[in-house]
C-alpha positions, 0 to 999 in steps of 0.5 A: 559719496558723490564724486562731486563731493569727494572733489570738494565741488558740489555747484548746487550748494553755491546755488543754495546760498544763492537762495540764500543771500535771494531771501535776505535781499527780497526781505530787506528791500520790500516797502509794500505793507498790503495789510488785506486780501491777495496783497497781504498774503503775498506780503507775509510771504516776502516777509517770511524770507528772514529765513534766509540766514537759517538757511546759511546757518545750515550751510555753515554748519554741513561745510566746516563740520565736513571739514573738519572731519576730513581732517582731524587727524591731519596735521597742522589741523587748528592751524590750516583751519583758522588760517583759511576761515581767516582769509575769507571772512575778516579782510572784506568784513573789516574793509566793510567795517572801516568804511562804516564806522570810521569813513562814514560818520564824516559824511553825516547827511549819508550816513543818515540815509544810510542807517535808514534814519531821518537825521545822524543818530549817535554812533554806538560803542565799536568794539563789539563789531570789531571784535564779532560780539554784534549779537550781543550787542543787539540784544543788549541795545537793539537795532541801530546801523546798518552793520548790526547784519554781522550779528549773524556772522558773530554767530558763525564766527563763536561758532567756528571758534568753539567747533574745531575743538568739540571735535576734536576732542570728541570722537566721531561716532559721537558726534551726532549723539552730541549734535542732536541733544543740542539740537533738541534742547533749543526747543527746550531752551527757547519755550523756557526762555519765552515762558520766562519773559525773556525779551524777544530779541535774544533769542533771535540774535545769540548764540545759544538760542540759535545753533539750530541750524549749525546743528543741523548741518553739522548731522548731515556732514556726518550723514554723509560721510556715514553713508546714510544720505542716501536714504534721507534724499529718500525722505526730504521731499516730505521733510520738506513737505512737513516743515512748511506743513509746520510752519504753515501752523507756527504762522497760525498759531502766532498771528504773523510770520516775523522771528518774534511771533512765540509759537516761531521762536519755540518750534519755527526756527527748528522747523526751519532748519530741518526742510533747511536740511532737506534741502540741502541733503537733495542738493547733494544727493539727486542727480545733476539732470534733476530737476532741482539741481538743474534749479540750483546750478542756473548761473545766475544763482550761483552766481548770487552764492558765490557773491553772497558773502559781500552782498550780505554785508552791504546790501543794506546801505546799497538798497537805503542809497537806491531809495533815497537818491534814486528810486522810491518804490513808496512812490507807487504805492497808490498807483501800483504797487507791486510794479513798484515794489519790484522794481526796486528789487531790481533797482537795489540788487543791481548796483549790490551785485555790482559791488558785490562782483568787483569785491571779488574780482579786486579783492576777495580773490586775491587773498583767497589765492594765499590759502595755497599756503594753508594746505588742509591734509585729508586722512584717508579712512578706509 
């Protein structure tokens, strides 16, 4: 375990969060959809950036499992964990929900723009949003509102609800086996579901079909504490190369790079999780002067990582407002489509980043200081 990890500070992980949120924002902000030539290849890569959410899953599984393993035998194990998670997640999430579901409906024209609709749409049932069941609601009725981005937060929150009890009950030496069994079971579960003609949307948003990344992250947390991370680091480059090759094969077999690709749902989600896990291993293990570490430690990438929670929640309405009221990249499709598209990336990201920065300074950081009242008790087992 490196000194950086012992102190709980791994700057490169902020860089990984930064990569994850930048991928998600690029995916949602890409309006130019070419169908031929090199432009189509570039477009396929950009549309594939929905994988940023899967990188978040791996990071969450790694960090949360690590915290729980380190504090498993400490005082107030459950109380402190849930209190700290509540302080980090609930305030901003419920503030965004209040604005989205209570305030904005009072302004129908603006609300329609932010929802990506040409007209005002009926507000869906609100209770799934407030109870972190958004993913199950989406599986039933589809995407209808911009706060549906909370589907991935719902998966993580459901994971947080169950996983502390699992780790408390499961002997640490058996945890790796449990994670491995769950990870392998995911491939079979999704393959069986596709063969049984289960709709594609539940396979993307329902928790028990999307545990790959969380389990890979948990396995890496165990491997770090058991001392085998350096051995994994030697394999990481080959794992990434093999993962990319596998994803290319999955894309060719399924015909496209979107998340509903049949082969992607069967095998691709797991390949993404393993590849993201290899990236995390290198982020933890490589020295600070390595090229990968220097990339992850760049200030702008770490800044995106620090503000990624707010960016994830607000980037869609900000992007749609910019497109409607400031700059529409589709106006440039006939002349210089990529110039218009790249300009839109900047135009949409700038106000979103500014709002996220303000949220951190004025709202999130002051609340997070309350975590000091719920310190983790780490037990030294050496």
